C-alpha positions as CSV (number, residue, x, y, z in Angstrom):
1,M,0.0,0.0,0.0
2,I,1.3,3.4,-0.9
3,N,2.1,5.8,1.9
4,F,0.4,8.9,0.5
5,T,1.6,11.1,3.3
6,R,5.2,10.1,2.6
7,S,4.7,10.5,-1.1
8,A,3.1,13.9,-0.7
9,R,6.0,15.2,1.5
10,L,8.5,13.9,-1.1
11,A,6.5,15.4,-3.9
12,I,6.6,18.9,-2.4
13,L,10.3,18.5,-1.6
14,F,11.5,20.4,-4.6
15,A,14.9,21.8,-4.2
16,L,13.7,25.2,-5.1
17,A,15.3,25.7,-1.7
18,L,14.0,28.8,-2.7
19,T,17.3,29.8,-3.9
20,T,16.1,33.0,-5.3
21,S,17.4,35.2,-8.1
22,A,18.4,38.7,-7.2
23,V,19.0,39.7,-10.8
24,S,16.0,42.0,-11.3
25,A,17.5,45.0,-9.4
26,D,20.4,45.1,-12.0
27,T,18.5,44.3,-15.2
28,S,17.9,47.9,-16.2
29,K,21.6,48.8,-15.7
30,Q,22.7,46.0,-17.9
31,A,20.1,46.7,-20.5
32,A,21.1,50.3,-20.7
33,A,24.7,49.3,-21.1
34,Q,23.8,47.0,-23.9
35,A,21.7,49.6,-25.7
36,A,24.7,52.0,-25.5
37,G,26.9,49.5,-27.3
38,Q,28.9,48.4,-24.2
39,T,30.0,44.9,-23.8
40,A,27.7,42.9,-21.4
41,V,29.5,42.1,-18.2
42,Q,28.8,39.5,-15.6
43,T,27.6,40.6,-12.2
44,E,28.0,38.7,-9.0
45,Y,25.7,38.8,-5.9
46,A,26.0,37.3,-2.5
47,Y,23.2,37.0,0.0
48,V,22.1,34.8,2.9
49,G,19.1,32.8,4.0
50,E,18.4,31.8,7.6
51,A,16.2,28.8,8.2
52,F,14.3,28.8,11.5
53,A,12.2,25.9,12.9
54,L,8.5,26.4,12.7
55,E,8.0,25.1,16.3
56,S,8.5,27.5,19.2
57,P,11.1,28.7,20.3
58,H,12.0,28.7,16.5
59,P,15.8,27.9,16.8
60,L,18.1,28.6,13.9
61,L,18.5,25.4,11.9
62,Y,21.0,26.3,9.3
63,R,22.1,29.1,6.9
64,E,22.2,29.3,3.2
65,F,25.1,31.3,1.6
66,H,24.2,32.2,-2.0
67,Q,26.5,33.2,-4.8
68,L,24.8,34.2,-8.0
69,I,26.4,35.3,-11.3
70,S,24.2,37.0,-13.9
71,Q,24.7,38.5,-17.3
72,Q,22.3,40.9,-19.1
73,G,19.9,40.5,-16.2
74,K,19.7,36.7,-16.5
75,P,21.2,34.1,-14.2
76,V,24.3,32.2,-15.5
77,Y,25.6,30.3,-12.5
78,R,24.6,29.8,-8.9
79,K,26.2,28.1,-5.9
80,V,24.6,27.6,-2.5
81,E,26.4,26.4,0.6
82,Y,24.3,25.2,3.5
83,R,25.9,25.5,6.9
84,T,25.0,24.7,10.5
85,P,24.6,27.7,12.9
86,D,28.2,27.2,14.0
87,G,29.5,27.3,10.4
88,K,30.0,23.6,9.6
89,L,29.3,22.6,5.9
90,M,26.2,20.5,5.5
91,A,25.5,20.5,1.7
92,V,26.4,22.3,-1.5
93,K,24.2,23.0,-4.6
94,E,25.3,24.3,-8.0
95,N,23.1,25.5,-10.9
96,H,24.2,26.0,-14.5
97,Y,21.8,28.1,-16.6
98,R,21.6,27.4,-20.3
99,Q,18.9,28.3,-22.8
100,Q,15.8,28.3,-20.5
101,P,16.2,30.1,-17.2
102,Q,13.5,28.1,-15.5
103,M,15.3,24.8,-16.4
104,P,18.9,25.0,-15.0
105,D,21.0,21.9,-14.5
106,F,21.7,21.3,-10.9
107,V,23.6,19.0,-8.5
108,L,22.9,18.9,-4.8
109,T,25.4,17.0,-2.6
110,D,25.0,16.4,1.1
111,Q,28.5,16.5,2.6
112,R,27.4,14.7,5.8
113,R,26.2,11.5,4.1
114,D,26.3,9.6,0.8
115,Y,23.4,11.6,-0.8
116,R,23.3,13.3,-4.1
117,E,20.6,14.4,-6.5
118,S,20.8,16.2,-9.9
119,A,19.0,17.2,-13.0
120,A,20.5,17.6,-16.5
121,I,18.6,19.1,-19.4
122,S,19.0,17.9,-23.0
123,D,17.2,19.1,-26.1
124,D,13.8,17.5,-25.3
125,S,14.3,15.7,-22.0
126,V,15.6,15.9,-18.4
127,L,17.8,13.3,-16.8
128,L,17.0,12.9,-13.1
129,T,19.6,11.2,-10.9
130,L,19.3,10.2,-7.2
131,K,21.9,8.6,-5.0
132,E,20.7,7.8,-1.4
133,P,22.8,6.4,1.5
134,G,23.4,2.7,1.1
135,S,21.5,2.4,-2.2
136,P,22.6,2.3,-5.8
137,E,22.2,5.3,-8.0
138,Q,18.8,5.7,-9.7
139,Q,18.1,7.5,-13.0
140,S,15.0,8.4,-15.0
141,T,14.5,10.4,-18.2
142,E,11.4,12.6,-18.5
143,D,10.1,14.5,-21.5
144,I,10.2,18.3,-21.2
145,T,6.7,19.7,-20.7
146,T,5.4,23.1,-21.5
147,N,5.8,24.6,-18.0
148,L,8.6,22.4,-16.7
149,V,10.5,23.9,-13.8
150,V,13.8,22.6,-12.5
151,D,15.2,23.6,-9.0
152,A,15.9,27.3,-8.6
153,G,14.3,27.9,-12.0
154,F,11.1,28.2,-10.0
155,D,12.1,31.8,-9.2
156,E,12.4,32.5,-12.9
157,F,9.0,30.9,-13.5
158,V,7.5,33.3,-10.9
159,R,9.1,36.3,-12.6
160,A,7.8,35.2,-16.0
161,H,4.2,35.0,-14.7
162,W,4.4,37.8,-12.2
163,Q,1.6,39.9,-13.7
164,A,-0.7,36.9,-14.1
165,L,-0.2,35.9,-10.5
166,L,-0.8,39.5,-9.3
167,A,-4.1,39.5,-11.2
168,G,-5.2,36.4,-9.3
169,K,-4.6,33.7,-12.0
170,T,-3.6,30.2,-10.8
171,M,-0.5,28.9,-12.7
172,T,0.3,25.3,-13.1
173,F,3.7,23.7,-13.7
174,D,5.6,20.5,-13.6
175,F,8.5,20.3,-11.2
176,A,11.4,17.9,-12.0
177,S,12.0,15.9,-8.8
178,P,15.0,13.6,-8.6
179,A,13.8,12.4,-5.2
180,R,10.6,11.0,-6.8
181,Q,12.4,10.2,-10.1
182,S,9.5,11.9,-11.9
183,L,7.7,15.2,-12.7
184,I,5.3,16.5,-10.1
185,G,2.4,18.8,-10.8
186,F,2.0,22.0,-8.8
187,R,-0.4,24.9,-8.6
188,L,0.8,28.4,-7.7
189,S,-1.6,31.3,-6.8
190,R,-1.6,34.6,-5.0
191,V,-2.8,34.7,-1.4
192,Q,-5.1,37.7,-1.2
193,P,-4.2,40.2,1.6
194,A,-7.3,39.3,3.7
195,D,-6.1,35.7,3.7
196,T,-2.4,36.3,4.2
197,D,-2.4,36.1,8.0
198,N,-4.1,32.7,7.9
199,A,-1.7,31.4,5.2
200,T,1.3,32.4,7.3
201,D,-0.1,31.8,10.8
202,T,3.0,29.8,11.8
203,D,5.4,32.6,12.2
204,T,8.8,33.0,13.7
205,D,9.5,35.9,16.1
206,T,12.9,36.7,14.6
207,D,14.5,40.0,14.2
208,T,14.1,40.6,10.5
209,D,12.7,43.4,8.3
210,T,11.2,40.9,5.8
211,D,8.6,39.5,8.1
212,T,5.5,41.6,7.7
213,D,3.2,39.8,5.3
214,T,0.6,42.6,5.4
215,D,3.2,45.2,4.2
216,T,1.8,46.9,1.0
217,D,5.1,46.1,-0.8
218,H,4.8,42.4,0.0
219,I,3.1,39.8,-2.2
220,T,2.4,36.3,-0.8
221,L,2.1,33.2,-3.0
222,K,0.9,29.7,-2.1
223,M,2.1,26.6,-3.8
224,T,0.2,23.3,-3.5
225,L,0.3,19.9,-5.3
226,S,-2.0,19.7,-8.3
227,S,-3.4,16.4,-7.0
228,R,-6.2,17.5,-4.7
229,L,-6.0,14.2,-2.8
230,L,-2.3,14.7,-2.0
231,A,-2.8,18.4,-1.4
232,W,-5.0,17.6,1.5
233,L,-2.2,15.6,3.1
234,V,0.6,18.2,3.1
235,D,0.8,21.8,4.1
236,P,1.3,24.3,1.2
237,V,4.5,26.2,0.7
238,I,4.1,29.9,1.4
239,L,6.3,32.4,-0.3
240,T,6.6,36.1,0.4
241,Y,8.0,38.4,-2.2
242,E,8.9,42.1,-2.2
243,A,6.7,43.6,-4.9
244,S,9.0,46.4,-6.0
245,S,12.1,44.2,-6.6
246,R,10.4,40.8,-7.0
247,R,12.9,39.3,-4.7
248,L,12.0,36.4,-2.3
249,L,11.9,37.5,1.3
250,R,10.6,34.4,3.0
251,Y,10.0,30.7,2.3
252,Q,7.8,28.7,4.6
253,G,7.5,24.9,4.2
254,L,9.4,21.7,3.7
255,T,13.0,22.3,2.7
256,N,15.6,20.3,0.7
257,I,18.0,19.9,3.7
258,A,17.8,16.9,6.0
259,D,18.5,16.7,9.7
260,A,20.8,14.1,11.3
261,D,18.1,11.4,11.0
262,G,17.6,12.0,7.2
263,N,14.3,13.8,7.7
264,N,13.9,17.0,5.8
265,Y,13.5,20.2,7.8
266,E,10.3,22.2,7.8
267,A,11.3,25.8,8.2
268,S,10.7,29.5,7.7
269,I,13.7,30.8,5.7
270,H,14.3,34.5,5.8
271,Y,16.5,36.1,3.0
272,H,18.8,39.0,3.6
273,Y,20.1,41.0,0.6
274,G,23.0,43.4,0.7
275,Q,23.2,46.8,-0.9
276,Q,23.1,46.3,-4.7
277,P,25.8,48.0,-6.7
């Protein structure tokens, strides 16, 4: 008998990690340079995410250290280091962006155990690879669908459909899941301001300036499994964006990082961006 709760949790465990893209703040500068005939240059950003437990007293679980290289306002390469609160390396993830920003190749390696997952895009398919502790490597090849999203490409998907989401439209997409060795269907929609407090009722009392969901410059999105049966069995992922910059401020839900027992953390991740050049 299939354990639907386990399947649902794995399904929503997309490594979007919500490794977000901070490229929009620099897009206009690079576009202006290009229009003026200047050679497009690569720009590097660094920012940090702090993952707090959902249960009181909301201890810090780990930090994400993001390095993003972009060119002409589009991501080229991303590296994320996941570290314990005292700085020990837990895992590393790398993305290489090619033709489609919402479908980057990626490799996630857990430094603490024999775990690795990856996705590699070819012309019309995606190769999903999974290596779990004590098990042989698994691979599956899936056809590329119309709205296929791979890992951190989720953030590019949000940007591409930003206006439709603001207007209240529900977007559907397939997420490439190496953990499930398949594509998983999701629904993404805006949480209206009147419903935002209910959607984010599990809050962390942390000292951050990105924590006010009712702020007029904040947009909250909700992601659920397309399967209504499985959607009942797992909490949605809640995402809070800054409307003016379209940068992710907070991610709340199941993460792609496991604890010492191999169970993935559920957390509220708060993102802190430095001053843009």
